[in-house]
C-alpha positions as CSV (number, residue, x, y, z in Angstrom):
1,M,9.2,14.5,-0.3
2,K,11.6,13.0,-3.1
3,N,10.4,9.3,-3.1
4,R,8.9,8.2,-6.2
5,F,6.0,5.3,-6.3
6,L,5.8,2.8,-8.9
7,C,3.2,0.1,-9.9
8,P,5.2,-3.2,-9.5
9,S,3.8,-4.6,-12.6
10,C,4.3,-1.6,-15.3
11,R,6.8,0.5,-13.3
12,A,4.2,3.4,-13.9
13,D,4.6,6.5,-11.5
14,L,1.8,6.2,-9.1
15,K,2.5,9.9,-7.3
16,I,1.2,13.0,-8.4
17,K,1.8,15.8,-6.2
18,N,1.5,14.9,-2.6
19,S,-0.8,12.0,-3.0
20,V,-0.1,8.1,-4.1
21,I,-3.3,7.0,-6.4
22,F,-4.7,3.9,-6.7
23,S,-7.9,2.4,-8.2
24,A,-9.8,0.3,-5.4
25,H,-12.8,-2.0,-5.2
26,T,-14.7,-3.0,-2.2
27,T,-15.9,-6.4,-1.3
28,G,-19.6,-4.7,-1.7
29,G,-18.8,-4.2,-5.4
30,N,-18.0,-0.1,-5.0
31,K,-15.3,1.1,-7.2
32,G,-13.1,4.5,-7.1
33,L,-10.0,6.2,-6.7
34,V,-8.3,6.5,-3.6
35,L,-5.4,9.1,-2.8
36,F,-2.9,7.9,0.1
37,S,-0.4,10.0,1.6
38,P,3.3,9.2,0.5
39,E,4.5,9.9,4.4
40,L,4.9,6.1,5.4
41,G,2.9,5.8,8.5
42,N,0.4,8.8,7.4
43,Y,-2.9,6.8,7.3
44,S,-4.9,9.7,6.0
45,I,-6.7,9.1,2.7
46,V,-8.9,10.9,0.2
47,H,-11.6,9.2,-2.0
48,V,-13.9,10.4,-4.6
49,P,-17.2,11.4,-2.9
50,G,-19.5,8.4,-4.4
51,F,-16.4,5.6,-3.1
52,S,-17.5,4.3,0.5
53,Y,-16.5,1.7,2.4
54,T,-16.9,0.2,5.9
55,E,-14.3,-0.1,8.8
56,G,-12.9,-3.4,8.5
57,E,-14.1,-4.3,4.8
58,H,-11.4,-5.5,2.4
59,I,-10.4,-3.2,-0.2
60,D,-8.5,-4.5,-3.5
61,F,-6.4,-1.6,-4.6
62,F,-5.3,-1.7,-8.4
63,C,-2.6,0.3,-10.7
64,P,-4.8,3.1,-12.5
65,V,-2.5,2.9,-15.3
66,C,-2.3,-1.0,-16.2
67,H,-5.1,-2.0,-13.7
68,A,-2.6,-4.5,-12.2
69,N,-4.1,-6.2,-9.0
70,L,-1.5,-5.1,-6.2
71,G,-2.2,-7.8,-3.7
72,L,-0.2,-10.1,-2.4
73,P,-1.9,-13.4,-2.1
74,E,1.2,-15.3,-1.6
75,K,1.7,-13.6,1.8
76,G,-1.9,-12.9,2.8
77,K,-5.3,-12.0,1.2
78,D,-5.0,-8.8,3.2
79,L,-1.8,-7.0,1.8
80,A,-0.9,-5.0,-1.2
81,R,2.5,-4.1,-2.4
82,V,3.8,-1.1,-4.3
83,L,7.5,0.1,-5.1
84,M,9.4,2.8,-3.5
85,I,12.3,4.5,-4.9
86,D,14.0,6.8,-2.5
87,S,16.3,10.1,-2.9
88,K,19.4,8.0,-2.8
89,Q,17.6,5.6,-5.8
90,T,17.2,2.5,-3.4
91,E,14.2,0.7,-4.4
92,Y,11.8,-0.6,-1.5
93,S,8.9,-2.7,-1.6
94,I,6.1,-1.2,0.4
95,V,3.8,-3.5,1.8
96,F,0.4,-2.2,3.3
97,S,-3.2,-3.6,4.7
98,E,-5.8,-3.6,2.5
99,I,-8.3,-3.7,5.1
100,A,-10.1,-0.5,5.9
101,G,-8.8,0.8,9.2
102,K,-5.9,-1.5,9.5
103,Q,-2.9,0.4,10.0
104,C,-0.3,-1.4,8.7
105,T,2.9,-0.5,6.4
106,L,5.9,-2.2,6.0
107,K,9.1,-1.0,4.1
108,M,11.0,-3.7,2.8
109,K,14.5,-4.8,0.8
110,E,14.0,-8.1,-0.7
111,D,12.0,-10.3,2.0
112,T,13.6,-8.4,4.8
113,I,11.4,-5.6,6.9
114,V,13.6,-2.6,7.1
115,E,10.9,-0.5,9.0
116,S,7.1,-1.0,9.9
117,Y,4.8,1.7,10.7
118,G,1.2,1.6,12.2
119,E,-0.5,0.2,15.2
120,D,-1.4,-3.2,13.4
121,A,2.2,-3.9,11.8
122,G,3.0,-6.5,14.2
123,E,-0.1,-8.6,12.8
124,F,1.7,-9.1,9.3
125,A,5.7,-9.1,10.4
126,N,5.4,-12.8,10.7
127,F,4.7,-13.5,7.3
128,W,8.5,-12.8,6.5
129,G,9.6,-15.0,9.5
130,A,10.9,-12.0,11.4
131,E,10.4,-9.0,13.4
132,P,10.6,-5.3,12.2
133,R,14.0,-3.9,12.2
134,Y,14.5,-0.2,13.6
């Protein structure tokens, strides 16, 4: 997969081999590293053994390089964002849920949803005033 994933603050590459890496903090105070699949709509994750969370718990995600909070409080306290540059060098915002177990990923160009993934994506589409375009 040729897509690059970047921190929106420092633009550091967050993808290593076949994983996108984040620093994470749970509401319960647990901290650790979390690896997501770079395939949009694939919700498999790997985390360090000591990092635990419960279904439905809010998890804050941070850039592991500059430590910027990736949250989007202006759109919803339960959303985070990274940048993705595809093989054609087109840049998108990738917005995803910070709630453990919620399957929502939105691929956006400016403030327009280009694609949505996950069974819970519809819950968040209205933050941009439009339904997903396929």
